N, C-alpha and C positions, 0 to 999 in steps of 0.2 A: 357353507363357500365352496367355491373352486378352486379347486389345487392348482399350482403355480406353474403348470408343465411346460412344457417344449412346442406342443399344439396353440394353448391362450394365453404364454406368456406375448404381451408385446414386445417388436425388434423396432418400432420405428425410429427413426434420429430423437423422439420424443424423449424415450425411455432412461427415464434416469439414471439406471446403472450404465446406460452407455454415455448419457452425458458426463457422468461422475469420471469413467474410463479415459473419456477424450482432455478431459482436465487433468488426471494425471500425466497424461501424455503430454502435454501442452506444458504443464509445469517442466518435465524433463527436459522440452524442447528448449525451454527458458533458460534453464541452467546451462544448455551449453551455449546458447546464445551471450548468455554474463559471462562465463567463461573466455570468449573471444574479444571481449570490451579491449580497449586499452585502457580505459582506464577501471577503478573499482565500485561497486554500489554499495551501502551500509545503511544502517539505520542505528540512530547513537541516542539513547535515554540519558534527559539527566535527571534524577529523582528530587522531588520538593526538598529533599536536605543537601542537593550541591551535586551528588557524587556522579559518576559516571557511568556507563556502561553500554555497552553493544549489542545489540542484538543478531545483527546480521552483516557479516563482511564478506562479499565475492574475495576470491582466489587470486585473483591478480593480485592485491593489497603483498600480497609472499614477495611476488615477483619486484613489486615497486619499491618495499622497504625493507626487504630481505629481515621479515621475520612469521611466524606462524601466525595464521587463523586464529587456531587454539587460542594463545598464549595471549592474544587482543581482546577476545570476545569474553576470556577469563579476567582482563588487566585490561580497561581500556587506555590506561597512561602507558601502555607497551605503547602505542601509535599515538595517542594524543600528546606523550612526550616528548616528540621530533618537531613539534611545532615551535619555532622561531620565537624565543622572547620576544622581539618588539612584535612580534604577530598574535599573540595572545589573546590581544582583545579583540579580534575576528568573533570569537563565538558569541562574544555580548553584541557585539554589533548587527551578527544574523539575527539575533532576538529583535533585537530595537525594528528592525528593518522589515521583517516577521510580522509585525503587528499593525504593517501597514497592508499589506497583500498576503502574506502568508508564505511568501517566500524571500530566500535572501541567496546571492551567489556573492560569494567570497575569492579574493588571492588571498598565497600567503604562502610562507618559505619554512621548507622544511626540511632537520637533516637528520641524512639516515646515521646504524649505527658507523658504518665505514668513513662518514666526517661527510660526504658530497652532501652542499647543499642545491635546492632546485624547488621549483615555483610548482603550486599544487593549485587548481580553480575547482572550487566545491560550489555546485548547484543542488541547494533545499529547498526542501520542503517544508515548513515547521507546521508542526499540531502544537496545542498546549493542554492537554487530560485535565477531564476537572478536577482530579483529584491533584493537579500542581505537576509542576515540572517540564520539560519540553521534551519533542521528539523530533528527532532531525532524520527525516529520510531523504538520501541525494544520491548525488554521482562526484566523484573525484577525478581528473586528469592532470597528469605532469603537462604543465605549460612555459619548460623552461625555455623553450626554443622559442614561442611566439612573445614571451617576456624580452629574448635579446631583440627579434625582428620589430618588437615596437620601439626598444631601443637606437636602432637603425635609423624607423622613419623618424623619429623626432631631431634626425642628423641630417637625412636628406630626401629634400622634397620628391628628386627624381625618382630614388630608392622607393620612398613615398607609393608613385604614379605605376613603378612595375607591378610592387606586389600587390594594389586595388586590382590592377588588370588580371590578376593569376590567382587571384585567394580564393579557396573555396568558401571561404565567410562572404557576406554581401555587404558592402561595404558603399553607405549611403550619407548624405547631407541634407539637412532641414532647415527653410527660413524660421523665422520667429513666428509666421504664421502657421508651421506644420506645413508648408507646400516641399516638394521632394523636389530640390535641385542638383541633385546627381546621385545614380544610382551605377553602381560596378555591373561589368558585362555579363556577371554570372549570374543575375536576376533572372533572367531567361530559364537557366537551366535549372534552378532552385526550384520559381515557381511558375515557371511556364507563359510568363507574361514578356512581352517585347519593351525595351525600357522606352522608348521613347514616348508614348501616350501618357504617360507618367509624369515625366518631366514639368514641372510649374505647376502640378496639382494636388491636392491633399492626400495626406496616405491614409486617413482613418476610414474611408469606403470600404479600405481592404479590412481593415481589424474587426475581429468579433467583437459584437453590442458587449459583451458582458464584462471586455477587457479594454475598451475606451478608455474609461476612465481613468485607470493606471497607465498608459501609456500618455495620456496627456499630462499626467503629475509629474511621469519620469522626463516627458520633454520640458514641460515647466521647470523643474528643478535644477535642471542642465543653464536654463536661460537667467533664474533668478540668482544661484549662487555660483556660476559662473564656475562651478567644481565637475569634474569625472562624475560619471553616475553608472551604477553597476548591477544586470542581471534584470533588467525589467522580462518578465514572461507571458506573451502571450499570444493569441491565435491569429492568423492570416490568411485567409481564404487564396487555394492556389487556383490556376488557371482552370483546373479541372471540377471545380464547384466544393475540393476537399477543405478544410480546415487544416492548417498546419502551425505545429507548437514550436513560436520562435524565440531566440532570447536577444537582447541586445544592450550593449554597455556603449556608452557615450562619451562625449570630449567636446566641450565650448570651441566655439573657434574666433579668436578676439578678433579687430581692427585696427587699424593704425592708432587709435584712442586706447585700446587695450577695453572695449567693450565686448562684449558676446553678439556675434553677428551671427554666426550659424552654428551647429548643432552636428558634429561628426559621429556616424553613427556605425556599428559596427555592428552586424545579426548574423546569428548561429541557427540553424534549424533543430528543434530539440526534442521533435514528433518521437522518437525512438525512444531516448530517456524517458520520457514523459508515462509513455505506456508501461516500460520496466517500471519506475517506478511506482508504477499502481501493480503492477505484477509483487514487485518485492514487498510491497505493504500487505496485499493478498497473502503471501508465503509467510508472511512474518506471524500471523491472525488467523490464520484457516489450517486445520489439519492436511496434508500433505496428500492425503490417501484416498480420502473421502471428501473433502475439499469443503469441509463445514468448519464452521468457527473451531477455534479452539477453546481450552477452557480458558487462558482471559480475554480475549474479546466475548466469549460466549457472557462473563461475569460483568464484565464490563457493558455488556447491552442490558443484564440484569437489573444491576443495579440503578440504570438510566428508567430501565420502566418500574420500579418501583417508587424515583420519584415522582413521574411522570399518574402513576396511580396514584400516589400519596396526592398530589395535588387534585385530583378528579377523585377523589373517595370511587376509583375503581377496583377489582378485586386480579388476583393475577394465581396461576397454578404453578409449580416447579415440578418436573416429573424426573426421577433418576429412572432410567433405564439398562439393567444388566442383563445381557443374554447369557439365557441358559444350554449349556452342553455346547460352546462354542470351543471353547478347549479341545473338546476329542476330535471333533470336526477339526481342529489345526491339525491336532497331532496325526489322526488317521492321513489326512489326504495333504499337508504342508502348508507348507505360510501363503503361495501363492494363491492356489483355493482360498485359505481362509482369507485374504487378503480381498479378496474377490465377493465373497461373503459378505463383510462390512459393509462392501461398498455398495453392494446390490441393498444390505439392511439401510443403509443410509437414504437410498432411493426410495426402498419401498417408504420409509418415513416422511419423508416429503410430500409421496403421493397421498397420504392419507391425511396430514394435519392441512389445517388453514393457511394460506396464503400470508397472514400477519403473523403466525407462530414462528416460534426460532427452535433449530435445533444444532446439538452439537458434540461433537464428542470430547470425552475428558480423560479416556485411558484404550486400555485394550480392545475390552469388547464394552467398554460403558461408554450412554449417549446420557443427555441431557436433552430435558424438551420445556419452554417455556411457552405455557398460552396465556395470551391476553384477552383481558376483561370477558372474565369467569365469574358470570351471575350467582352459580350456585355449586354447593360440593357437587351437586349430581353430576353437573357438565364437567366438572372435571373428573368424574370416575368415568362417564362416558365416553369421554376421549382416549382416557387412557385404556379401557377397555375396547374399545374399536383399534387401538394400536396394537397391543397385544392379540386380538386375533388375528391380525393382519403377518404379525410377525412370525404366530407358528403354523401358519400355509408356508408349506416345503417350497424351497426355493432349488430353482435349475442353476446349476453352474457347472461349465464345462461336461453336459450331459449328465451332471451327479443330481440324485434329487438326494436335498440336506438338508432336515430338520431340526430346526434349532424354536428357543419358546424366549419368553422375556419376563423376568420378576421387576414388576414396577413399587417406585412409590410416589407419593403425591402428597404436598405439603403446599397451603394455600395462602397468600397474603391477601391483608393483613393475620389472620383469622390463625393462622400457628406461628409467626414471627413476621416483624417487623423492618429485619434487615437483609440483604443477600447473604450475609455467612450462615446466618442461624435459620434460615428459607430453606440451604443445600443443606445443611446439618440432618433436617428435621425431613426431608427428602429422602437421603440416604437414609436414615432409619428407618423409617417404612417400608425403604428398598428391600433390605435387608429383614426384616418379618416376611414379606414375600417370599424371598430365600428360604427362611428359615422354617416357616408352613407350608412348603412343598414345592415351591418353584413355580413358576407358569403362572403367577397370581399378581393382581391387582391392590394392593393397600392404601388406604388413605391414613395420613399421619393421626395418632390419636395420641392426646398429652399420657395418659396413665397408661398408653404401653410402653413407654419409652425406659 
């Protein structure tokens, strides 16, 4: 085996260690962007028993609500308790709406500890985990000023026209046939098109094919119910050919007989927010240092893999990988070098394992690996030995030649356990046997040795 030295270590942009460093840098840049947003990002979970907890809150919430993020993470009611009593129904409403297309947009009043009441608009993407409960990933912002403007709009058509011509959001109207009958001038600034060619034509050619049904249903709801509809999200083609995410709120326009004659919409670009939601979801489910799935995400994937393997009568292998001699390296060279070493380990593991296998980080120097579609014990042992041998090859970190190794424990599904918890316990036991018998070993779980 060739040592990994500065002369033969890959240094191209595809080097996994370099990619991990880039991801770490991107995560830090994202945190800076989030800090400067006018609103706040969050992930809220409701457990199957109905209790709520925040798993993520950006710092902007402290300025808006005069609370500490740590307090709200510890007790969700610190923030949720500020929702106006008349608006508590919005949580249930968002769940009902999300069963249609997975998203929700809700307006609500909130009352700060100092007594000030203001309006919040929350855009959410909802997930319904297999084990039950609900997860909201979203962005909320203060729309008090906009609410006041909407009141003014209802009072004065002239004021409405002035606002339309100068608004940042696109304001438009649709006929019952789905043809655009009015578009505000900023259409060109936002989407790059001139307005005139689209008047009298259907909006549909601009919408992403996967989002057409959603927009049709949204428009149909306005015309059939005669009520305001909120928060449809869709992709629309920009003049440069790219897809941009937009959200629309819409109200019916009534004729003299009280019939709905048109659809008045207000559209806002949310491309950046959708990208940030994806990043927040990633941060909540991945290890920040290595970019690998964290414990929660890994075991969600493991349980899903066991369900699939059970249905298809396939075998799986779970490996616990504990790094030997990592602590002395960390103590001698410092945490910065130790962090780079962990990133390099993660990158090297990715290059050794198959594309369909899963690697996660569950502790300081502990990793976990799921091997799919294992035919025999020898398949699992061969993969583990290959991984062990590659991890004992020295790492080059900032010109230092660092030597570590790995103690690996393996447990097989369904031979050793038929559920994720037991499978993990037995792989962990096998790993500790590798440690006890001299380290830098691979051990397959055996019922007689636990």
